[in-house]
C-alpha positions in Angstrom: 60.8 47.5 -160.0 57.8 45.8 -161.6 55.2 44.3 -159.3 51.7 42.9 -159.7 49.2 43.9 -157.0 46.2 41.6 -156.6 43.4 43.1 -154.5 42.7 46.8 -154.8 40.7 47.4 -151.7 41.3 50.0 -148.9 45.0 49.2 -148.7 45.8 47.4 -151.9 44.9 50.3 -154.1 46.9 52.7 -152.0 49.9 50.4 -152.0 49.8 50.4 -155.8 49.5 54.2 -155.9 52.4 54.7 -153.5 54.6 52.3 -155.5 53.8 54.1 -158.8 54.5 57.5 -157.2 57.8 56.0 -156.2 58.7 55.1 -159.7 57.7 51.4 -159.8 55.8 49.7 -162.6 52.5 48.3 -161.3 50.3 45.7 -162.9 47.0 45.5 -161.1 44.2 42.9 -160.8 40.8 42.9 -159.0 37.3 41.7 -159.6 36.2 45.3 -159.3 36.6 46.8 -162.7 36.3 50.4 -161.4 39.1 49.9 -159.0 41.3 48.6 -161.8 40.3 51.4 -164.1 41.0 54.1 -161.5 44.6 52.8 -161.2 45.1 52.5 -164.9 44.3 56.3 -165.1 47.3 56.8 -162.7 49.6 54.7 -164.9 49.0 51.1 -163.9 48.7 48.2 -166.4 45.5 46.2 -166.1 45.7 42.4 -165.8 42.6 40.8 -167.2 43.4 37.2 -166.1 45.8 35.7 -163.6 46.8 33.2 -166.2 48.3 36.0 -168.2 50.8 36.9 -165.5 53.8 35.2 -167.0 53.2 36.9 -170.3 52.6 40.3 -168.8 55.4 40.5 -166.2 59.1 40.1 -166.9 60.9 37.3 -165.0 61.6 37.1 -162.2 58.1 38.2 -161.2 56.9 39.7 -158.0 53.2 39.4 -157.1 51.8 41.2 -154.0 48.5 39.7 -152.8 46.3 42.1 -150.7 43.1 40.1 -150.1 41.1 39.1 -147.0 42.7 36.3 -144.9 41.6 32.7 -145.4 39.9 31.3 -148.5 40.3 34.3 -150.8 44.1 34.5 -150.2 44.4 30.7 -150.2 42.7 30.3 -153.6 44.7 33.1 -155.1 48.0 31.8 -153.9 47.1 28.3 -155.2 46.3 29.7 -158.6 49.6 31.7 -158.6 51.5 28.6 -157.7 50.2 27.0 -160.9 50.9 30.0 -163.0 54.3 31.4 -161.8 57.7 29.9 -162.5 60.9 29.1 -160.6 62.5 32.3 -159.3 59.2 34.2 -159.0 58.0 35.5 -155.6 54.6 35.8 -154.0 54.1 38.4 -151.2 51.1 38.2 -148.9 50.5 41.6 -147.4 47.1 40.9 -145.8 46.3 39.9 -142.2 47.0 36.2 -142.7 47.4 33.6 -139.9 51.1 32.9 -139.7 50.6 29.1 -139.8 48.9 29.5 -143.2 52.1 31.2 -144.4 54.2 28.3 -143.4 51.8 25.8 -145.1 51.8 27.8 -148.3 55.5 28.3 -148.3 56.0 24.5 -148.1 53.6 23.9 -150.9 55.4 26.4 -153.2 59.0 25.2 -152.3 59.1 22.3 -154.8 58.3 24.8 -157.5 61.1 27.1 -156.3 58.6 30.0 -155.9 59.5 32.2 -153.0 56.8 33.1 -150.4 57.1 36.3 -148.3 54.7 37.4 -145.6 54.5 41.1 -144.9 52.5 42.2 -141.9 51.4 45.6 -143.0 50.1 48.4 -140.8 49.1 51.8 -141.9 45.4 51.5 -142.9 43.9 54.0 -145.2 46.6 56.6 -144.2 49.4 54.5 -145.7 49.4 56.3 -149.0 50.5 59.5 -147.4 52.2 58.3 -144.2 53.8 55.1 -145.5 53.4 51.6 -144.1 55.0 49.9 -141.1 56.0 46.5 -142.3 57.1 43.3 -140.6 58.5 40.8 -143.1 59.0 37.1 -143.0 60.8 34.9 -145.5 64.2 33.7 -146.7 66.8 36.4 -146.7 67.5 36.3 -150.5 63.8 36.6 -151.2 63.3 39.5 -148.8 66.4 41.3 -150.1 65.0 40.9 -153.6 61.9 43.0 -152.8 63.8 45.6 -150.8 63.1 48.4 -153.4 59.4 47.9 -152.9 59.7 48.0 -149.1 61.8 51.1 -149.2 59.1 52.9 -151.2 56.2 51.7 -149.1 57.9 52.4 -145.7 57.5 55.9 -144.1 61.2 56.5 -143.8 63.0 57.9 -140.8 61.1 61.2 -140.9 61.7 63.6 -138.0 61.2 61.0 -135.2 64.0 61.3 -132.7 66.5 58.5 -133.2 66.8 55.8 -130.5 70.3 55.1 -129.3 70.9 51.7 -130.7 73.8 49.3 -130.6 76.4 49.6 -133.3 75.6 47.5 -136.3 71.8 47.4 -135.6 69.7 46.8 -138.7 69.0 50.3 -140.1 65.7 49.2 -141.7 63.8 49.3 -138.4 64.4 53.1 -138.2 62.8 53.6 -141.6 59.7 51.6 -140.9 60.2 48.0 -141.8 62.1 44.9 -140.6 63.0 41.4 -141.7 61.5 39.6 -138.7 62.7 36.1 -139.6 61.6 33.1 -141.5 58.3 32.6 -143.3 55.4 33.3 -140.9 57.3 35.5 -138.6 56.2 38.7 -140.2 52.5 38.0 -139.7 53.2 36.6 -136.2 54.7 40.0 -135.2 51.8 41.8 -136.9 49.4 39.5 -135.0 50.8 40.6 -131.7 50.9 44.2 -132.9 47.1 44.0 -133.5 46.5 42.4 -130.1 48.3 45.4 -128.5 46.3 47.7 -130.6 43.1 46.2 -129.2 44.4 46.9 -125.6 45.4 50.4 -126.3 42.1 51.3 -128.0 40.2 49.7 -125.1 42.1 51.8 -122.6 41.2 55.0 -124.4 37.6 53.9 -124.8 37.1 53.1 -121.1 38.9 56.3 -120.0 36.7 58.5 -122.1 33.6 56.6 -121.0 34.5 57.5 -117.4 34.8 61.2 -118.4 31.6 61.1 -120.5 29.5 59.8 -117.5 30.8 62.1 -114.8 27.7 64.3 -114.9 25.3 61.5 -113.9 22.5 62.3 -111.5 23.5 59.4 -109.1 26.7 61.3 -108.2 26.9 64.0 -105.5 26.1 67.3 -107.2 29.4 68.8 -106.2 31.2 66.0 -108.0 29.4 66.2 -111.2 31.4 67.5 -114.1 30.2 68.3 -117.6 33.5 67.7 -119.3 34.5 68.8 -122.8 35.8 65.6 -124.3 37.0 67.3 -127.4 39.2 69.6 -125.5 40.5 66.8 -123.2 41.5 64.7 -126.2 43.2 67.7 -127.8 45.2 68.7 -124.7 46.3 65.1 -124.1 47.8 65.0 -127.7 50.2 67.8 -126.7 52.9 66.8 -124.3 51.0 64.0 -122.5 52.6 60.7 -121.8 49.6 58.9 -123.4 49.8 60.8 -126.7 49.6 58.5 -129.8 48.2 58.3 -133.3 45.2 56.6 -131.8 44.6 59.6 -129.6 45.0 61.8 -132.6 42.2 59.8 -134.3 40.1 60.1 -131.1 40.5 63.8 -131.0 39.5 64.1 -134.7 36.4 61.9 -134.1 35.3 63.9 -131.1 35.9 67.2 -132.8 33.5 66.1 -135.6 30.8 64.9 -133.2 31.4 64.8 -129.5 28.5 62.5 -128.8 29.5 60.1 -131.7 26.0 59.8 -132.8 27.1 58.3 -136.1 28.3 55.2 -134.4 26.3 52.4 -132.8 29.2 51.0 -130.7 29.1 47.5 -132.3 32.8 46.7 -132.6 34.1 43.9 -134.9 37.3 42.0 -134.6 39.3 40.9 -137.6 41.0 37.7 -136.2 44.5 38.8 -135.1 43.4 39.5 -131.5 42.1 36.0 -131.2 45.2 34.5 -132.7 47.4 36.5 -130.4 45.6 35.2 -127.4 45.8 31.6 -128.8 49.6 32.1 -129.0 49.7 33.4 -125.5 47.9 30.3 -124.2 50.4 28.1 -126.1 53.3 30.0 -124.5 51.6 30.3 -121.0 52.0 34.1 -121.2 49.4 36.0 -119.2 47.6 38.6 -121.4 45.0 40.1 -119.1 44.6 43.3 -121.0 44.6 41.8 -124.5 42.0 39.2 -123.7 39.8 41.6 -121.9 39.9 44.0 -124.8 38.8 41.2 -127.2 36.0 40.1 -124.9 34.8 43.7 -124.7 34.4 43.7 -128.5 32.3 40.5 -128.2 30.1 42.1 -125.7 29.8 45.3 -127.7 27.7 43.5 -130.2 24.9 43.0 -127.7 24.6 46.4 -125.9 26.7 49.5 -126.5 28.5 52.1 -124.4 30.0 55.5 -125.4 33.4 53.9 -125.1 32.5 51.4 -127.7 31.3 54.1 -130.0 34.8 55.6 -129.6 36.4 52.2 -130.5 34.3 52.2 -133.7 35.4 55.8 -134.4 39.1 54.9 -134.0 38.8 51.9 -136.2 37.1 53.9 -138.9 39.8 56.6 -138.5 42.8 54.5 -139.1 41.5 51.7 -141.3 38.2 52.8 -142.8 36.5 49.9 -140.9 32.7 50.3 -140.9 30.6 48.8 -138.2 29.2 45.3 -138.7 25.6 45.1 -139.8 23.2 43.7 -137.3 
């Protein structure tokens, strides 16, 4: 299938690579000429100007936008709406606020341009591991991009199958779902990221307790100089709290148990805030999610070892660097 990828950053570039390795024809666009050139070497076609889209891609056209949420994506979708034609489709795979999806879809509807939101998880590892995707949009539009989703998804792999009801959508077992109408994909991804904040915070706090067990204020018989690297490693193997986040924790600690390369200033990218806003609208108590978000706010003032671990995990799965002071 032919697809244009706009935005070749940490995830966009790897999405293009995975699609090309899966036999798809990728046309790529980015302000960074080197990012474009690197993908051209792998077989992509460079797009010099968005206005050349209709001449470069065969109809019906599919354009995947992988840009920062907010103005960059808004401006690009608006431009695409002026360039594309009826029957074409725009996919937003970034971390967009779901209400922005609904607004954009309504604006594009009179032009008969489909809008599909794809909440995409996988970070910098998606190229090799595949991407978990939560998709929102009209059924016909989502079905039309299924070849792309199949290639990007991790597949069933060797994960033990869950006993599901007969007739359950098989796509969930391969790593992607059609969540519902426009906006639902990013809504599900928003809650996913809120949960991610809570899980990361739990690991960070637990390891902070372990790290500080040798403090002089404690009775001497209760002080333990614990090997955090070994603890993380053993918890990965058979423990009920094993996870990919714990895998990343173990890798970070094995590289530098004191995490000297991290300050502990932890950023948040928006989804955690939006998830809490949704919880307030629904009167749903989210004690853990909100505390995890507020801990990130506080981390920008003073830093604990646990916050260094949060930074290490974020770098591990997404290549996120710490915010500059």
